C-alpha positions in Angstrom: 126.7 85.7 102.1 123.4 87.5 101.6 122.8 90.8 103.3 119.3 91.0 104.7 117.7 93.7 106.9 114.2 94.2 108.4 112.7 97.7 108.1 110.2 98.8 110.7 108.8 102.2 111.6 107.7 104.3 114.5 104.2 104.2 113.2 102.1 103.7 110.1 102.5 106.4 107.5 106.1 107.4 108.4 107.6 106.4 105.0 108.7 102.8 105.5 108.0 101.8 101.9 109.7 104.9 100.5 112.8 104.4 102.7 112.9 100.6 101.9 112.7 101.3 98.1 115.4 104.0 98.4 117.6 101.6 100.4 117.2 99.0 97.7 118.4 101.5 95.1 121.3 102.4 97.4 122.2 98.7 97.8 122.0 98.1 94.0 125.0 100.4 93.6 127.0 97.7 95.4 125.2 94.5 94.7 123.9 93.1 91.4 120.9 91.2 92.8 118.8 93.1 95.3 115.2 92.4 96.1 112.5 93.7 98.4 110.1 91.7 100.5 106.7 92.7 101.9 105.8 89.6 104.0 102.4 90.9 105.0 100.5 93.5 103.0 97.0 94.8 103.8 95.1 96.4 100.9 95.1 95.2 97.4 93.8 96.5 94.0 94.0 95.3 90.4 97.2 96.2 88.6 97.3 94.8 85.1 94.5 92.5 86.0 96.3 91.0 89.0 95.7 91.9 92.7 98.7 93.6 94.2 99.6 95.8 97.1 101.1 99.3 96.3 103.9 98.9 98.9 104.9 95.5 97.4 104.8 97.0 93.9 107.1 99.9 95.0 109.6 97.4 96.4 109.4 95.4 93.1 110.1 98.5 91.1 113.2 99.2 93.2 114.5 95.6 93.0 116.9 94.3 90.4 115.7 90.7 90.8 112.2 89.6 89.7 110.8 86.8 91.8 107.4 85.2 92.2 104.8 87.1 94.3 104.6 84.1 96.6 108.2 84.9 97.7 108.3 88.7 97.9 104.7 89.1 99.2 103.6 85.7 100.6 100.6 87.2 102.5 98.4 89.6 100.5 95.2 90.7 102.3 92.5 92.5 100.3 91.3 95.1 102.8 93.4 98.1 104.0 93.1 97.3 107.7 95.3 96.2 110.5 96.7 92.8 109.4 95.0 90.8 112.2 91.6 92.2 111.2 92.2 91.9 107.4 93.4 88.3 107.8 90.4 87.3 109.9 88.0 88.8 107.4 89.8 87.0 104.5 90.0 83.7 106.4 93.8 83.8 106.3 96.0 82.4 109.0 99.4 84.1 109.0 102.2 81.6 109.4 105.6 82.7 110.5 107.1 79.4 109.3 105.8 80.0 105.8 107.1 83.6 105.8 110.6 82.6 107.0 110.7 79.9 104.3 109.9 82.5 101.6 112.7 84.7 103.0 115.2 81.9 102.9 114.3 81.3 99.3 114.8 85.0 98.5 118.1 85.0 100.3 119.3 82.1 98.3 118.6 84.0 95.1 119.8 87.5 96.0 122.8 89.4 97.2 120.7 91.7 99.4 117.2 91.5 100.7 115.2 94.4 102.3 112.2 93.1 104.3 109.6 95.8 105.0 107.3 95.1 108.0 103.7 96.2 108.2 102.8 99.3 110.3 104.8 99.7 113.5 106.9 97.2 115.3 104.1 95.7 117.4 101.4 95.8 114.7 99.1 92.8 115.4 99.2 90.0 112.8 96.7 87.8 114.6 95.3 87.3 118.1 98.7 86.1 119.2 101.3 87.3 116.8 102.7 90.8 116.2 105.2 92.3 113.8 107.8 91.9 116.6 107.3 88.2 116.5 107.9 88.2 112.7 111.1 90.3 113.1 112.2 87.9 115.8 111.5 84.8 113.7 113.5 86.3 110.8 116.2 87.3 113.2 117.5 90.1 111.0 119.2 93.4 111.9 116.6 96.1 112.0 116.4 99.5 110.3 114.1 101.9 112.1 112.3 104.6 110.0 111.5 107.6 112.1 108.9 110.0 110.7 110.0 113.4 111.9 106.9 115.0 113.5 105.6 116.0 116.9 105.8 112.9 119.1 108.4 111.1 117.2 111.0 111.2 120.0 108.9 109.1 122.3 107.9 106.7 119.5 111.4 106.3 118.3 112.8 105.6 121.7 110.0 103.1 122.6 110.5 101.3 119.3 114.3 101.1 119.7 113.8 99.7 123.2 111.3 97.1 121.9 113.7 96.0 119.2 116.4 95.5 121.7 114.1 93.7 124.2 113.3 91.1 121.5 117.1 90.3 121.2 117.4 92.1 117.8 120.1 94.6 116.7 119.1 98.1 115.7 121.5 98.3 112.8 120.6 101.9 111.8 117.8 104.4 111.4 116.4 106.7 108.8 115.1 110.2 109.6 112.2 111.0 107.2 110.9 114.6 107.1 107.2 113.9 106.8 105.9 117.2 108.3 107.2 120.3 106.6 105.7 122.4 109.4 107.5 120.6 112.2 109.1 123.0 114.7 112.8 122.6 115.7 113.6 119.7 113.4 117.4 120.1 113.8 117.1 119.9 117.6 114.9 116.8 117.4 117.3 115.2 115.0 120.2 115.9 117.3 118.3 114.3 120.3 117.6 111.2 118.2 121.3 110.9 117.1 122.3 110.9 120.8 119.6 108.6 122.1 119.7 106.0 119.3 123.5 105.7 119.3 125.4 103.6 118.6 123.0 102.8 115.8 124.0 105.1 112.9 121.8 107.5 111.0 121.7 105.8 107.6 119.8 108.6 105.8 118.0 111.9 106.3 115.2 112.0 103.7 113.9 115.5 102.8 110.3 116.4 102.6 108.7 114.9 99.5 105.9 117.3 98.5 105.0 115.6 95.1 105.5 112.1 93.9 108.4 110.6 95.9 111.4 109.5 93.8 113.0 106.5 95.7 115.9 106.3 93.2 116.9 109.9 93.8 116.6 109.5 97.6 119.1 106.6 97.4 121.8 109.3 97.3 121.0 110.3 100.8 122.0 106.9 102.3 125.4 106.4 103.9 125.6 102.6 104.1 127.9 100.8 106.5 131.0 99.4 104.9 129.9 95.8 105.6 126.7 96.3 103.6 128.7 97.4 100.5 130.8 94.2 100.2 129.9 92.1 97.2 
């Protein structure tokens, strides 16, 4: 049976892509075929003569399975804007049915799939849809990436409550040190451990001052035993 998880964050810029790529590397230690998926990506540039999104490329680099772009990044929007605005400007209608079909196809090919959402949990995808609707349509256990900075406690608790309100399981969370000047990080981490329980802390990622190395960060993950079964 294919393992599949949905990665969301407390906000934009908290390190979802880095955490997702590191998680893929961690899973690759236990599964031969792992693949990342970026269902909706805003912002594209030419890479080797082909339009691609940097987050989607990072997930591909961390994957052991190469798949068509239509599967691992079914919605690619040119402008780096909120998806609902980028989609409207591009004349694209985001379809949850099409995205879930792409995910089913990936799951049929892979041992493990890591799906990275766009922005925060409630990021708008259209006038009616949000990232929460996408997560609910996929019906996957959720991994929450918490960017450790001032305000993260409120954002983390609200996001955890929203995940549970949509009938989804918070399968674990990742603490990412994104602010090296943050005061009392240990105390904040202890509060999060208590309030996000019983969801386990899957990884505490250190501050990455230079170019982040997702493969090296994989060593910080402590995966649930069920995720390591081939």
